[in-house]
DRENMIFI-148810 format. One line per 8 residues: number of its first residue (from 0); for each residue x, y, z of C-alpha. Coordinates in nm, 4 decimals, padded with zeros to 6 digits. Layout:
NUM) X Y Z | ... .
This chain:
0) -21.8280 04.5155 23.1507 | -21.4577 04.4458 23.1851 | -21.2751 04.2853 22.9193 | -21.2184 03.9189 22.9162 | -21.0821 03.6308 22.8817 | -20.9242 03.6107 23.2082 | -20.8785 03.2491 23.3304 | -20.8972 02.9037 23.1208 .
8) -20.7919 02.5632 23.1342 | -20.5625 02.3044 22.9876 | -20.5945 01.9650 23.0896 | -20.5454 01.7741 22.7410 | -20.2555 01.5272 22.7149 | -19.9578 01.6510 22.4969 | -20.0016 01.3698 22.2460 | -20.3719 01.4749 22.1822 .
16) -20.2592 01.8427 22.1434 | -19.9674 01.7436 21.8948 | -20.2090 01.5487 21.6751 | -20.4783 01.8190 21.6765 | -20.2497 02.0982 21.6105 | -19.9888 01.9368 21.4268 | -19.7002 02.0260 21.5895 | -19.3620 01.8122 21.6220 .
24) -19.4039 01.6228 21.9510 | -19.0402 01.5256 21.9510 | -18.9029 01.8663 21.8978 | -19.1311 02.0230 22.1749 | -18.9065 02.1485 22.4548 | -19.2162 02.1952 22.6695 | -19.3652 02.0126 22.9687 | -19.7284 02.0692 22.9931 .
32) -19.8677 01.9934 23.3632 | -20.2407 01.9628 23.3666 | -20.3785 02.3260 23.4207 | -20.7375 02.3941 23.5886 | -20.6886 02.7849 23.6429 | -20.4377 02.9540 23.3955 | -20.4219 03.2967 23.5018 | -20.2437 03.6234 23.3764 .
40) -19.8988 03.6660 23.3758 | -19.8505 03.2812 23.3951 | -19.6890 03.0786 23.1069 | -19.9371 02.9623 22.8482 | -19.9063 02.6899 22.5907 | -19.9138 02.8142 22.2131 | -19.8627 02.7189 21.8645 | -19.6660 02.9378 21.6171 .
48) -19.5023 02.9041 21.2875 | -19.0824 02.8735 21.2851 | -18.9265 02.8181 20.9578 | -19.2589 02.7167 20.8104 | -19.3522 02.4406 21.0509 | -19.5676 02.4736 21.3865 | -19.3804 02.4736 21.7167 | -19.5326 02.4579 22.0657 .
56) -19.3980 02.7204 22.2897 | -19.4786 02.8634 22.6404 | -19.5394 03.2387 22.6166 | -19.6101 03.4983 22.9302 | -19.9598 03.5683 22.9223 | -19.9829 03.9725 22.8973 | -19.8285 04.1212 22.5845 | -19.5070 04.3264 22.6099 .
64) -19.4441 04.5309 22.2926 | -19.1033 04.5348 22.1896 | -19.0515 04.8916 22.2412 | -19.2032 04.8968 22.5970 | -18.9765 05.0263 22.8662 | -19.1332 04.8579 23.1354 | -19.2657 04.4937 23.1340 | -19.5496 04.5627 23.3741 .
72) -19.7350 04.7016 23.0630 | -19.8018 04.3445 22.9876 | -20.0451 04.3014 23.2988 | -20.2872 04.5341 23.1295 | -20.2546 04.3810 22.7639 | -20.3994 04.0067 22.8337 | -20.6535 04.0791 22.5864 | -20.7015 04.2590 22.2543 .
80) -21.0187 04.3588 22.0974 | -21.0769 04.2026 21.7497 | -21.2352 04.5372 21.6430 | -20.9060 04.7414 21.6952 | -20.6157 04.4825 21.6830 | -20.5123 04.5705 21.3387 | -20.4699 04.9319 21.4169 | -20.3685 04.9705 21.7704 .
88) -20.0073 05.0819 21.8025 | -19.9135 04.8083 22.0648 | -20.0525 04.5257 21.8550 | -20.0824 04.5914 21.4720 | -19.7387 04.4885 21.4095 | -19.7917 04.1443 21.5943 | -20.1284 04.1206 21.4189 | -19.9292 04.1410 21.0748 .
96) -19.6216 03.9069 21.1633 | -19.6677 03.7299 21.4918 | -20.0023 03.5307 21.5109 | -20.0382 03.2219 21.7382 | -20.2808 02.9510 21.8551 | -20.3278 02.9695 22.2438 | -20.4476 02.6353 22.3674 | -20.7266 02.5665 22.6069 .
104) -21.0080 02.3176 22.6792 | -21.2255 02.5385 22.8470 | -21.2487 02.9233 22.9672 | -21.4328 03.0663 23.2924 | -21.6550 03.3760 23.3365 | -21.8148 03.4898 23.6569 | -22.1663 03.5857 23.6997 | -22.2717 03.7751 24.0161 .
112) -22.5469 03.5966 24.1514 | -22.6633 03.7766 24.4929 | -22.3492 03.8282 24.6996 | -22.1566 03.5578 24.5115 | -21.9306 03.5656 24.1920 | -22.0395 03.2526 24.0573 | -21.7900 03.0960 23.8043 | -21.9048 02.9188 23.5035 .
120) -21.6997 02.6948 23.2782 | -21.7392 02.7191 22.8937 | -21.6305 02.4062 22.6883 | -21.6582 02.2993 22.3313 | -21.7720 01.9424 22.2376 | -21.7592 01.8393 22.5810 | -21.4114 01.9559 22.6846 | -21.2304 01.9047 22.3543 .
128) -20.9154 02.1314 22.3118 | -20.9430 02.4178 22.0909 | -20.7457 02.7146 21.9766 | -20.7969 03.0923 22.0989 | -20.6558 03.3527 21.8491 | -20.3435 03.4967 21.9941 | -20.0777 03.7617 21.9181 | -19.6991 03.7072 22.0591 .
136) -19.4246 03.9476 22.0934 | -19.0641 03.9256 22.1868 | -18.9086 04.1954 22.4433 | -18.5511 04.2358 22.5656 | -18.5634 04.5451 22.7581 | -18.2211 04.6445 22.8725 | -18.1069 04.3031 22.8394 | -17.7818 04.2177 22.6524 .
144) -17.7996 04.0813 22.2928 | -17.6772 03.7376 22.4297 | -17.9743 03.7331 22.6911 | -18.2868 03.5298 22.5868 | -18.5970 03.7622 22.5017 | -18.9183 03.7678 22.7125 | -19.1760 03.6263 22.4983 | -19.5278 03.7122 22.5642 .
152) -19.8717 03.6764 22.4290 | -20.2289 03.8180 22.4265 | -20.5941 03.6727 22.3583 | -20.8187 03.8387 22.1140 | -21.1786 03.8936 22.2164 | -21.4801 03.9585 22.0131 | -21.8535 03.9942 22.0983 | -22.0084 03.6795 22.2795 .
160) -22.2357 03.4484 22.0928 | -22.5720 03.3870 22.2526 | -22.4532 03.1328 22.4957 | -22.1517 03.3185 22.6412 | -22.3606 03.6496 22.6367 | -22.5374 03.5106 22.9416 | -22.2416 03.6048 23.1378 | -22.0464 03.8403 22.9484 .
168) -22.0759 04.0530 22.6250 | -21.7196 03.9445 22.5288 | -21.5696 03.5999 22.4547 | -21.2304 03.4860 22.3174 | -21.1981 03.4483 21.9562 | -21.2072 03.0519 21.9024 | -21.0903 02.9499 21.5593 | -21.2158 02.6634 21.3638 .
176) -20.9639 02.4014 21.2893 | -20.9770 02.4694 20.8915 | -20.8642 02.8313 20.9880 | -20.5486 02.7509 21.1849 | -20.3317 02.7715 20.8878 | -20.4304 03.0968 20.7495 | -20.4129 03.2357 21.0886 | -20.0666 03.1398 21.1642 .
184) -19.9416 03.2363 20.8036 | -19.7994 03.5924 20.8001 | -19.8253 03.5844 20.4341 | -20.2242 03.5765 20.4828 | -20.2986 03.9541 20.5366 | -20.6762 03.9151 20.5122 | -20.7513 03.7362 20.8470 | -20.9906 03.9933 21.0191 .
192) -21.2720 03.7959 20.9026 | -21.1700 03.5168 21.1292 | -21.2226 03.7298 21.4444 | -21.5931 03.6491 21.4674 | -21.7633 03.4676 21.7559 | -21.7851 03.0737 21.7458 | -22.1325 02.9294 21.6935 | -22.2961 02.8463 22.0341 .
200) -22.4190 02.5075 21.9306 | -22.0975 02.3245 22.0285 | -22.0460 02.4976 22.3373 | -22.1711 02.4317 22.7036 | -22.1606 02.6357 23.0191 | -22.1834 02.4965 23.3607 | -22.1236 02.6259 23.7041 | -21.8221 02.5281 23.8962 .
208) -21.6723 02.5764 24.2427 | -21.5784 02.9157 24.3751 | -21.2456 02.7506 24.4515 | -21.1535 02.8583 24.1025 | -21.2024 03.2386 24.1997 | -20.8320 03.2442 24.3716 | -20.5975 03.2543 24.1077 | -20.3506 03.0661 24.3159 .
216) -20.5540 02.7646 24.3326 | -20.4929 02.4576 24.0875 | -20.6334 02.1230 24.0551 | -20.9586 01.9391 23.9659 | -21.1385 02.1225 24.2575 | -21.1415 02.4192 24.0191 | -21.4070 02.2540 23.7905 | -21.5936 02.0883 24.0336 .
224) -21.9685 02.0865 23.9174 | -22.2575 02.2545 24.0876 | -22.5453 02.0214 24.0541 | -22.8344 02.1768 23.8321 | -22.6383 02.4878 23.7051 | -22.5727 02.4019 23.3474 | -22.6481 02.5934 23.0035 .
């Protein structure tokens, strides 16, 4: 199967995100519209450490290594496999020093049913926000030292749990809240054990409208349920 995660949602109010992920809401320079169809190459909301404190930032989805000559490489690096993330040349430096939480409250996966690619929305605890394990990088390319860098990220995937496996053999690494601090802290070197599939018990999956299949589509129509199709 192809790699994933490739689309997700973030519909949770900013105030709730600040409380759960413990970043300074007053210091956040980010406006977060409700998102029902976040797609690769778009900006995503992420939390990282800066000066020992958590900050909310927006990062381009698709990691661009600092040494890359062409930013288009990011289009192929929306995901990183947990099994190789610590050794892959394009990722190992970020894995050591630039880990982040990519915020979401649902992610999509598709299952071919006859001639239709049926999207399913996976949620945790009835749509509560969660953090996907991410890495971030800063890329300047040929820009001068006074130009702001392009900051980008990737989402780490692992083998799917029993529920997610119904539509794909991979799923995003969804971190437990108790592990956020260790994941964000570059001083914590031994974090590979965190890159395991989350338990299936708090997860649900439900079929939603094929409106979401088009990455240009946004709005509540993307998560409109299809009766009788839940897991």
